[in-house]
N, C-alpha and C positions, 0 to 999 in steps of 0.2 A: 665856483661857489666860494663865498666868503667864509672864514673861520667862524665857528659858533660864538655868538656874543652872549655875555652874561648881563648885558644892560637891561634887556627886556625878556619876556618869556610868554609864549603862547601855549595855553593848556587846552587839550581836547578832552572835555569832561563828559563822561557817560552819565546820563540821568535816567530816572525810572521810566519804564515803558508803560507803567500802569500804577501799581502800588507805590505810593510815595516813600515807603520805607526801604525800597530797593535801591539804596544809594550807599556808596562806601564812605567810611570815615574820612579817607583821604580826599574824596571828591567834595565833601562838605567843607573841609578845611580850606581847600583851594578856592572854592567859590566864596567863602567868607573873606579870605585874604586878598582876593583879586582886586585890582584897581577898577575893573569893569567886567561885565559879563555880556558877551555877544550872543544874541539869541535869534533863532529862526522865527519864533513867535513869542514876543515879549509877554503877552498875557499868560501863556502857559508857564513860562519860566518864572514870572512874578508870583504865580500861585505856588510853585515849588519853593521859591525863596521864602515866602511868607510862612509856609508850613514848617520850614526848618530854621526860621529866624535868621535869614541871610540878608544883610543890608546893602551889599555891593550894588552899585548902579547897573541897571540892565538896559542895553541898547540893541536895536534891531540890526541884524546882518543876515539877510536871506538870499535866495537865489537871484533876486533882482539887483543885488548890489553891483554898482558900476565899477569899472576898473579904477576910476578916480577914488571911489569910496574904499576900495581894497588898498590902494596905495596910501590913502590917508591913515588907515588903521595900521598898516605895516610901518609907516613912519612913526606912529605913536609907539609901537613896540620897540622900534630902533632907538627911541628916545628914553627908554627905560620902563615903559608900562608893562605890567603883568596882567594879561587878559585871559579870560576863560571863554572858550567857544563851546556852546552847547547847541543841540538840536531840539526839536519838539519833544522827542522821547528816544532813549537808547543812545547808541554810540555815534558821535559825529562822523560825517562823511560816508555813512552807510546809506546810500540812496538819499543823501541830504546835501545841502550846499555847504561850502567851506573849503573846498579843495583849492580854490584860487588864493585864498588867504594863506593857507599852509604853504603853498608854493612861493608866494611873495615873501613870507617870513623866512623860509629856508634860504632863498636867494640872497637875503640881506644878512645872513649869518645869525639869525635870531633862533634861539633854542625853542624847539617845539616838543612838548611832553604829552604823551597820551595818559589819561587817567581812566583806566579800563573799568568796565562795569556792565550794566544791562545791555543786551542786544537781542532784539526780537528774532532775527534769523537763527541765532544760536539756541535761544530758549525753545523755539519751535522745533528745531532739529532734534534736540534732546527729548522733547515731549513726544515726537513722532516715533522715536525708537528704531529708526532704520540703521543708524551708525554708518561708519565708513566714509568714503570720499563724498563730497557734495559740491555743487555749484550754486552760488547765489546770484540771481539775475535782477533783483529788485522788481520794479514794475515793468511789465512788458510794454512795448510801444502800443499806442492806442489802435492804430489801423495801418492799412497800406502795405507797401513793400517792406518797410522796416519791421512790422509785426510778423509778416510771413517769413522773413529771414530769421527772426528771433525764434519762432516756433520750429523752424527747420533745424536750427542749431540744437534746440532741446531734443528733437527727435534723434539726433546723433549722439546725445549725451547718455551714456549708460549708468552714470552715478546718480545719486539723489539730487534733486533740484529744489531750491527754496526760492519762493517769489512772493511779492506783495500783490494784493489786489483790493479794489474798492468793494464794499459790501454789496452794492447793487450790480456790479459786473462779474462777481465771482462765479455765478452759475453759467453764463455764456462762455466764460474763459475756461472753466472746467470741461464743458462740452467740447470746446475746440481742442483742448489738450487730449481729451479722451479719443477723439478722432485721429489726432496726429501721432500720439504716443502709444495708443493701445487702450481700449476701454477697460481692461482688467488691471492695468498698472495700478499698484497700490498708492494711496495718498492719504494725507491728513490735513484737514482744514482747521487751523488754530485760530480761534476767535477770542478777542478781548484778553490777551495774555496778561496774567498777573492781576487782573481786575476781578470784581465781584462775580461777574457772569462768564468767567473763563470757560471755554469749551474746546474740546478736541474731537472733531468728527472724523471717524476713520472709515475707510472703505475703498472701493475702486474709483477711478476717475469718473466712470460712467454713473455709478450709484451716487457719488457726491454731486455730480452735475445735476442729477434729478432732485436730490435733496435741497439744493440751493438754487433751483431754477427760478424761484420768485425773489431771490436776493435774501439779504439778512441785515443785521445791524452790527455795528462795531468795527474794530480794526482787524484786518484779516492777513494772516500769513499762511501760505500753502506750502506744504512739503510733499513732493512727489518722490516716492520710493525708487530704488534702483531698478533698472530694466531687468526683469527676470531672464531675458534672453542675452544678458550681457556676457555670459560665458561662452557664447557660440563663436567659434573662430570665424573671422571675416571670410575665409576662403571656402567655408563649408556651405554647400547649398543643398536643396531638397534631394537632388538626384544622388548626391554622395551618400546621404543618410539612407535613402531607399535601397541603394546598391548594397550597403552594409547589412541592412535588414534582410534583404533577399538571400544573401550568402548565409546568414545565420539561420534563417528558417530552413533553407535547403540542407543545412548540416544537421537539422533536427533539434536545434536548441529551443527551449521553452521560451514563451514570450517574456516571462518575468526575468529569467536569467539573461536573455539577450538584451532586454531593456537596461538591466543593471550594468552589463558589460559595456554597451555602447554609450551609456550615460557617462561612465568613468573615462572611456577612451576619447570621446568627442567633446566632453565638457558641456553636455546638454542636460536639461532637467529630466530626470528619469520618468516622470509622469508623462511628459510630452512624447518621449521616445516610445513608451509603452502604448500610448494611444495610436501613434503612427504604425506601430507593429500590428496592432489589432485591425486597423483599417486596411493595411496591405494584405494581411492574412485573409480577411473577409473578401477582399477583391479577388484573391486567388481561389476562393471557394474552399479554403481550409477551415478546420474546426476552430 
């Protein structure tokens, strides 16, 4: 890789995801001072520029940009241009085009600077209130083996998951995820973030699938909460738990005390252990 050059500079500028006031002072300055703005959708970016009085020329650079077009822009940067890359909304390169240009710039020793700001996945994650680790997957593949593999990977993911979905496909997708990840797994459907009709619909995957079965309007970000079974050791199976319960009951322990002890020892939800104890005790004919 070439040493970083000060001749030109590529700025990755985060723009509002809805409310046009959600933009940093630094982002406004960079956009005003840039020799040009490279936009996924020039109409949307021109609206943002008009709102904030930005006169820098806006050019299109979207997912259909050819290698020749990327090379042309990279050579422009190498010649001293200071360009700002923006996406339709939010932070560039989060499920958006632009990676090829960043790589081309870096390979030529051109300085690339992120100008942080709004991000729909981060905003939705905070609104959901789950906290902890998470995985962002963007849009799931539309169909076929790729989609099946993507859903299978989510099934194995115990942490929270953030994904995008179109308003008319969100119902079927939630139903598919309820079947694969568990109907009662908690989730939040965030709609129209930072806009006038912002909404956070909370519930289980199954209940949200029913709620949005006919689709909805607006831009959608779905946050799926952590798997409540995530604390279960991989080697623990049903027979192991049942054997522990049988030993406890035979020793005369109460269901509540046994549930509390096994929950702590095995890393299982106490409610689930207690229900299993009651079921086994009933099967034995006990009180």
